PLY file of the C-alpha trace (Angstrom):
ply
format ascii 1.0
element vertex 433
property float x
property float y
property float z
element edge 432
property int vertex1
property int vertex2
end_header
-25.21 15.11 13.91
-23.72 15.84 17.31
-23.80 14.05 20.64
-26.49 15.26 23.03
-28.56 13.87 25.85
-32.14 14.49 26.95
-33.84 12.45 29.66
-37.54 12.55 29.04
-40.08 13.80 26.53
-43.61 12.70 25.76
-44.00 9.96 23.19
-46.70 9.97 20.55
-47.37 7.80 17.50
-48.56 9.77 14.46
-50.61 6.93 13.06
-53.43 9.20 11.94
-51.37 12.11 10.62
-48.72 9.88 9.07
-50.08 6.47 8.03
-47.55 3.69 7.74
-46.32 3.46 4.19
-47.73 0.26 2.81
-44.99 0.22 0.21
-42.48 -0.58 2.92
-44.12 -3.87 3.74
-44.51 -4.71 0.08
-40.87 -3.98 -0.60
-39.73 -6.08 2.32
-42.01 -8.94 1.38
-41.05 -8.93 -2.30
-37.37 -8.73 -1.48
-37.63 -11.64 0.91
-38.77 -13.84 -1.94
-35.91 -15.10 -4.02
-33.01 -13.37 -2.27
-31.58 -16.65 -1.10
-30.91 -15.28 2.36
-31.60 -17.28 5.48
-35.30 -17.96 6.09
-36.17 -15.69 3.17
-35.09 -12.62 5.09
-33.48 -9.47 3.73
-30.38 -8.56 5.71
-29.74 -4.81 5.76
-26.93 -2.86 7.37
-26.87 0.78 8.43
-23.82 2.74 9.52
-23.93 5.90 11.64
-21.61 7.93 13.85
-22.01 9.49 17.29
-25.66 9.24 18.36
-28.67 9.11 16.05
-31.09 7.56 18.57
-31.87 4.63 16.28
-31.47 1.58 18.53
-35.09 1.27 19.64
-36.35 2.38 16.23
-34.42 -0.32 14.40
-35.74 -2.98 16.75
-39.27 -1.75 16.07
-38.66 -1.77 12.32
-37.63 -5.40 12.48
-40.69 -6.31 14.52
-43.05 -4.62 12.07
-41.17 -5.90 9.00
-40.61 -9.61 9.78
-38.86 -10.20 6.46
-36.11 -7.69 7.30
-33.18 -7.87 9.69
-31.04 -4.80 10.33
-27.44 -4.71 11.52
-26.35 -1.37 12.98
-22.72 -0.27 12.69
-22.01 2.74 14.88
-18.80 4.61 15.62
-18.01 7.51 17.90
-16.08 9.94 15.72
-17.40 11.58 12.58
-14.03 12.28 10.97
-12.67 8.70 10.93
-16.14 7.41 10.06
-16.34 9.50 6.89
-12.78 8.68 5.86
-13.59 4.99 6.12
-16.92 5.48 4.32
-15.39 7.21 1.31
-12.62 4.63 1.16
-15.20 1.83 0.98
-17.28 3.71 -1.57
-14.22 4.23 -3.76
-13.30 0.56 -3.48
-16.79 -0.50 -4.55
-17.43 -2.70 -1.54
-17.70 -2.67 2.23
-20.18 0.18 2.67
-23.45 -0.44 4.52
-26.81 -0.52 2.75
-27.75 2.76 4.44
-25.02 5.23 5.36
-25.18 8.45 7.34
-23.43 11.49 5.88
-22.86 14.57 8.05
-23.54 17.92 6.41
-19.88 18.91 6.66
-19.01 15.99 4.38
-22.09 16.21 2.19
-20.30 18.19 -0.54
-17.88 15.29 -1.06
-20.80 12.86 -1.34
-22.62 15.09 -3.82
-19.44 15.39 -5.89
-19.48 11.57 -6.17
-23.22 11.16 -6.48
-22.58 8.44 -9.05
-21.72 6.21 -6.09
-25.19 6.63 -4.57
-28.71 5.70 -5.53
-31.14 8.45 -6.56
-33.70 8.20 -3.78
-36.24 10.07 -5.89
-36.25 7.02 -8.18
-36.01 4.08 -5.79
-37.56 5.45 -2.60
-41.18 4.93 -1.50
-43.41 6.95 -3.84
-45.18 8.88 -1.09
-41.96 10.34 0.31
-42.34 13.82 -1.13
-39.96 16.79 -0.99
-42.36 18.77 1.18
-41.75 16.33 4.03
-38.65 18.43 4.78
-37.83 22.08 5.16
-37.02 23.39 1.69
-33.38 24.14 2.43
-32.77 20.76 4.04
-34.19 18.84 1.09
-32.39 21.04 -1.45
-29.01 20.51 0.20
-29.28 16.75 -0.33
-29.58 17.03 -4.13
-26.70 17.04 -6.58
-26.33 19.49 -9.49
-28.43 17.25 -11.72
-31.26 17.20 -9.17
-30.71 13.63 -8.01
-31.63 13.02 -4.35
-28.53 11.60 -2.70
-29.79 11.64 0.88
-32.91 11.81 3.04
-32.48 14.51 5.68
-32.27 13.51 9.34
-31.63 16.26 11.90
-30.63 19.92 11.64
-28.71 22.40 13.81
-30.55 25.75 13.64
-28.53 28.55 15.18
-29.32 30.78 18.14
-26.97 32.45 20.64
-26.20 31.14 24.13
-24.67 33.38 26.77
-23.78 33.59 30.44
-26.61 35.59 32.00
-24.69 36.21 35.24
-21.59 37.50 33.44
-23.72 39.82 31.32
-25.44 41.28 34.34
-22.16 41.69 36.24
-20.83 43.68 33.27
-23.87 45.94 33.20
-25.49 44.24 30.22
-29.09 43.00 30.21
-29.63 39.40 31.25
-33.14 38.72 29.98
-33.14 36.93 26.58
-35.64 39.36 25.04
-33.45 42.34 25.95
-30.26 40.54 24.95
-31.52 39.60 21.48
-30.94 43.07 19.91
-27.26 42.86 20.91
-26.99 39.84 18.60
-28.86 41.38 15.67
-25.80 41.88 13.45
-22.14 40.93 13.55
-21.34 44.62 14.01
-23.55 44.85 17.10
-22.17 41.55 18.37
-18.54 42.65 18.16
-19.34 46.13 19.54
-21.02 44.58 22.58
-18.02 42.29 22.89
-15.69 45.27 23.14
-17.83 46.75 25.92
-17.96 43.43 27.75
-14.20 42.85 27.58
-13.53 46.36 28.86
-15.88 45.91 31.82
-15.42 42.24 32.69
-11.80 41.63 31.70
-12.63 38.25 30.18
-13.28 36.82 26.73
-16.47 37.35 24.74
-16.35 34.18 22.62
-14.47 30.88 22.62
-12.31 31.09 19.47
-11.81 32.98 16.24
-12.52 29.79 14.32
-15.97 29.22 15.80
-17.09 32.74 14.99
-15.53 32.80 11.54
-17.18 29.51 10.59
-20.59 30.84 11.56
-20.08 34.01 9.53
-18.68 32.12 6.56
-21.55 29.64 6.49
-23.99 32.52 5.95
-22.46 33.30 2.54
-24.19 32.02 -0.63
-21.17 29.84 -1.50
-18.48 28.27 0.65
-14.82 28.03 -0.23
-15.64 27.03 -3.80
-17.83 28.68 -6.40
-20.79 26.90 -7.95
-18.38 26.03 -10.76
-16.12 24.39 -8.15
-13.34 26.96 -8.52
-11.53 28.04 -5.35
-13.22 31.18 -4.01
-11.06 32.07 -1.04
-9.24 34.81 -2.97
-11.98 35.80 -5.43
-14.80 36.30 -2.92
-14.11 39.50 -0.93
-16.70 38.54 1.70
-14.45 35.72 2.91
-11.53 38.09 3.54
-13.87 40.68 5.09
-15.11 38.10 7.62
-11.52 37.06 8.31
-10.52 40.64 9.07
-13.53 41.26 11.33
-12.96 38.12 13.38
-9.19 38.38 13.76
-9.51 42.06 14.69
-12.05 41.22 17.42
-9.82 38.41 18.67
-6.88 40.80 18.70
-8.89 43.14 20.94
-9.25 40.40 23.54
-12.64 39.01 22.59
-11.37 35.45 21.91
-10.63 32.97 24.69
-8.36 31.20 22.15
-9.75 27.75 22.96
-9.79 25.01 20.34
-13.33 23.71 19.97
-14.01 20.32 21.61
-10.60 20.27 23.30
-10.28 19.57 27.03
-9.59 23.26 27.72
-12.63 24.29 25.68
-14.80 21.83 27.62
-13.51 23.18 30.91
-14.13 26.74 29.71
-17.90 26.30 29.92
-17.76 25.66 33.66
-15.05 28.24 34.34
-16.82 31.10 32.57
-13.88 31.47 30.19
-16.15 33.12 27.60
-19.51 34.83 27.79
-21.20 33.86 24.51
-21.40 30.78 22.32
-22.68 30.23 18.80
-25.44 27.83 19.66
-27.01 25.30 17.30
-29.73 23.27 18.96
-27.36 20.40 19.81
-25.01 22.78 21.65
-27.45 22.95 24.56
-26.50 19.39 25.47
-22.80 20.19 25.19
-23.16 23.20 27.49
-25.10 21.24 30.10
-22.60 18.39 30.04
-19.53 20.60 30.27
-20.75 23.48 32.46
-22.33 21.02 34.89
-25.12 21.34 37.47
-23.35 24.15 39.32
-24.00 26.49 36.39
-27.68 25.66 35.87
-29.57 28.92 35.35
-26.42 30.88 34.55
-26.53 29.99 30.88
-29.37 31.38 28.74
-30.35 31.16 25.08
-31.57 34.09 22.99
-33.86 33.79 19.99
-31.38 35.67 17.81
-28.26 35.18 15.75
-26.03 37.79 14.09
-26.72 38.18 10.40
-30.09 36.45 10.60
-29.25 32.86 11.44
-28.14 29.69 9.79
-27.55 26.02 10.36
-24.65 24.11 11.87
-24.90 20.34 11.83
-27.30 17.68 10.74
-27.01 14.62 8.56
-28.51 12.61 5.72
-29.18 8.92 5.11
-27.96 7.70 1.72
-27.98 4.36 -0.11
-24.73 3.39 -1.89
-25.06 1.81 -5.31
-23.11 -1.18 -4.04
-26.08 -2.15 -1.82
-27.56 -5.51 -2.80
-31.00 -4.33 -1.62
-31.30 -0.68 -2.65
-35.10 -0.40 -2.57
-35.36 -2.06 0.82
-32.55 0.17 2.08
-34.34 3.26 0.76
-37.53 2.13 2.51
-35.65 1.84 5.80
-34.06 5.28 5.34
-37.47 6.76 4.52
-39.01 5.26 7.66
-36.20 6.46 9.92
-36.51 10.00 8.59
-40.30 10.16 8.80
-41.63 12.87 11.16
-42.83 10.47 13.86
-39.44 8.73 14.00
-37.62 12.06 14.08
-39.69 13.17 17.05
-38.76 9.96 18.85
-35.08 10.41 18.01
-35.34 13.96 19.36
-36.85 12.63 22.58
-33.95 10.21 22.98
-30.93 12.27 21.88
-32.05 15.86 21.30
-31.29 15.74 17.58
-33.53 18.43 16.11
-35.99 17.32 13.38
-35.86 18.61 9.81
-39.40 17.59 8.85
-42.15 20.21 8.66
-44.74 18.12 10.50
-42.31 17.32 13.31
-41.56 21.02 13.78
-45.21 21.69 14.62
-45.67 18.65 16.88
-46.80 19.42 20.45
-44.06 17.15 21.83
-41.42 19.42 20.32
-43.09 22.80 20.77
-43.80 22.06 24.42
-40.18 21.28 25.25
-38.63 23.52 27.88
-35.19 23.38 29.47
-34.82 24.22 33.17
-31.04 24.44 32.79
-31.52 27.48 30.55
-33.98 29.20 32.85
-37.01 27.32 31.58
-36.53 28.51 28.00
-39.03 27.12 25.47
-36.21 25.57 23.50
-38.38 23.41 21.25
-40.40 26.34 19.94
-37.35 28.59 19.81
-35.30 26.28 17.61
-38.30 25.28 15.50
-38.63 28.95 14.64
-34.90 29.30 14.00
-34.98 26.28 11.65
-37.70 27.86 9.55
-35.70 31.08 9.19
-32.79 29.41 7.41
-32.65 30.51 3.77
-31.17 28.85 0.72
-28.52 26.22 1.51
-24.97 27.36 1.00
-23.26 25.78 -1.98
-20.30 23.71 -0.88
-17.99 22.20 -3.47
-15.80 19.11 -3.09
-13.18 19.57 -0.40
-15.07 22.40 1.30
-15.30 20.62 4.64
-11.61 19.70 4.56
-10.67 23.32 3.89
-12.67 24.50 6.88
-11.40 21.82 9.24
-7.83 21.28 8.08
-6.88 24.70 6.71
-8.99 27.55 8.09
-9.09 26.39 11.70
-5.27 25.91 11.98
-4.64 29.25 10.26
-6.91 31.06 12.72
-5.24 29.26 15.62
-1.90 30.51 14.29
-3.23 34.07 14.46
-4.42 33.54 18.03
-0.96 32.22 18.89
0.84 35.29 17.56
0.89 35.27 13.78
-0.42 38.41 12.10
-3.84 38.24 10.40
-2.08 38.67 7.04
0.29 35.79 7.79
-2.63 33.60 8.82
-4.52 34.52 5.66
-1.59 33.53 3.46
-1.43 30.20 5.31
-5.16 29.69 4.69
-4.95 30.53 0.98
-1.99 28.24 0.35
-3.57 25.39 2.29
-6.85 25.73 0.41
-5.01 25.64 -2.91
-3.31 22.39 -1.97
-6.64 20.71 -1.23
-8.27 21.80 -4.49
-5.37 21.06 -6.84
0 1
1 2
2 3
3 4
4 5
5 6
6 7
7 8
8 9
9 10
10 11
11 12
12 13
13 14
14 15
15 16
16 17
17 18
18 19
19 20
20 21
21 22
22 23
23 24
24 25
25 26
26 27
27 28
28 29
29 30
30 31
31 32
32 33
33 34
34 35
35 36
36 37
37 38
38 39
39 40
40 41
41 42
42 43
43 44
44 45
45 46
46 47
47 48
48 49
49 50
50 51
51 52
52 53
53 54
54 55
55 56
56 57
57 58
58 59
59 60
60 61
61 62
62 63
63 64
64 65
65 66
66 67
67 68
68 69
69 70
70 71
71 72
72 73
73 74
74 75
75 76
76 77
77 78
78 79
79 80
80 81
81 82
82 83
83 84
84 85
85 86
86 87
87 88
88 89
89 90
90 91
91 92
92 93
93 94
94 95
95 96
96 97
97 98
98 99
99 100
100 101
101 102
102 103
103 104
104 105
105 106
106 107
107 108
108 109
109 110
110 111
111 112
112 113
113 114
114 115
115 116
116 117
117 118
118 119
119 120
120 121
121 122
122 123
123 124
124 125
125 126
126 127
127 128
128 129
129 130
130 131
131 132
132 133
133 134
134 135
135 136
136 137
137 138
138 139
139 140
140 141
141 142
142 143
143 144
144 145
145 146
146 147
147 148
148 149
149 150
150 151
151 152
152 153
153 154
154 155
155 156
156 157
157 158
158 159
159 160
160 161
161 162
162 163
163 164
164 165
165 166
166 167
167 168
168 169
169 170
170 171
171 172
172 173
173 174
174 175
175 176
176 177
177 178
178 179
179 180
180 181
181 182
182 183
183 184
184 185
185 186
186 187
187 188
188 189
189 190
190 191
191 192
192 193
193 194
194 195
195 196
196 197
197 198
198 199
199 200
200 201
201 202
202 203
203 204
204 205
205 206
206 207
207 208
208 209
209 210
210 211
211 212
212 213
213 214
214 215
215 216
216 217
217 218
218 219
219 220
220 221
221 222
222 223
223 224
224 225
225 226
226 227
227 228
228 229
229 230
230 231
231 232
232 233
233 234
234 235
235 236
236 237
237 238
238 239
239 240
240 241
241 242
242 243
243 244
244 245
245 246
246 247
247 248
248 249
249 250
250 251
251 252
252 253
253 254
254 255
255 256
256 257
257 258
258 259
259 260
260 261
261 262
262 263
263 264
264 265
265 266
266 267
267 268
268 269
269 270
270 271
271 272
272 273
273 274
274 275
275 276
276 277
277 278
278 279
279 280
280 281
281 282
282 283
283 284
284 285
285 286
286 287
287 288
288 289
289 290
290 291
291 292
292 293
293 294
294 295
295 296
296 297
297 298
298 299
299 300
300 301
301 302
302 303
303 304
304 305
305 306
306 307
307 308
308 309
309 310
310 311
311 312
312 313
313 314
314 315
315 316
316 317
317 318
318 319
319 320
320 321
321 322
322 323
323 324
324 325
325 326
326 327
327 328
328 329
329 330
330 331
331 332
332 333
333 334
334 335
335 336
336 337
337 338
338 339
339 340
340 341
341 342
342 343
343 344
344 345
345 346
346 347
347 348
348 349
349 350
350 351
351 352
352 353
353 354
354 355
355 356
356 357
357 358
358 359
359 360
360 361
361 362
362 363
363 364
364 365
365 366
366 367
367 368
368 369
369 370
370 371
371 372
372 373
373 374
374 375
375 376
376 377
377 378
378 379
379 380
380 381
381 382
382 383
383 384
384 385
385 386
386 387
387 388
388 389
389 390
390 391
391 392
392 393
393 394
394 395
395 396
396 397
397 398
398 399
399 400
400 401
401 402
402 403
403 404
404 405
405 406
406 407
407 408
408 409
409 410
410 411
411 412
412 413
413 414
414 415
415 416
416 417
417 418
418 419
419 420
420 421
421 422
422 423
423 424
424 425
425 426
426 427
427 428
428 429
429 430
430 431
431 432
């Protein structure tokens, strides 16, 4: 889940296509009897980070479920949020009834699935797996097949680029003609060499951003399916490292740390010509590049190596919840297609539900900032091209964030690729000991 903003989209209630689950009302009503809470109400809490677009939805849920009151705990930063969440889960108290888990931290939640309810057992019976894209649903299950989380949004990947910089360097500017340049990582880096030679500026923002995208296309992350460290045993990881650091060494990297002040400023300054672009990145580009660059940025329906996903979250119910079935009903309602469309309208978070991906409200979405691109249809198509979810073992997200990114920064700051690799291997070993 990432922070985005969208002003207006059409609103539609899917009352015919998606009837309200009667079980929700029954659960709320039965729970209200005998709980001992004020006025017979069930008090639920939900904790999220950044922006899920749930404020209006939660108010509506309360109005349509008079026996339920919902308290929303929201924080701005995903890292501190997840640290606090896992601390509370480990302590056995303090976690909300419904908790959001970002996909980068999902491996840690799945490794401790004993701390969460199996939503396949306690959730509303008509919430079926085919509500979601196959890969989204599969990623929320542990090794035993237990459903730890209901999927919220996704971050299907395309490529964004500076149309004006491309054209000034003699490259095509039209998205359809640009797409073949992004067909493979080999074609991407080759075009980058040509661009750097002609334009004298960087092709991408940082080694880390490109490496992460390449790495996330592998069948397994930094751990094998047996949860053994794979950074040395999987040659594909080292091959990606060598490709990225070599391209950065040839001047393709702007050497900007993602989400830093300099990185933010780089969008407006034209510090780099291309950007790995999950759906939520459109909002980041618009916010940072500003109105002066409207029409200069474009998005191509392509991604090197075929595509992938970056971002998205799940709603889970900790076992410490006093009202697990009511909490599961709330999570099911929030992740239903009609609610996901409304969250998309409010925040731009891209739906993971099959029915939502074919909704006219989404498919009709265009973005004038990106030259009128049909962004809804584009990313709906990209989402359906994602294959099997990558296996991520416990600690995978910490390796990527706390080990790989600093090691790649060290290379950009002057360390040799071999020195950076040794730093990455040693750091990964420390996390998995």
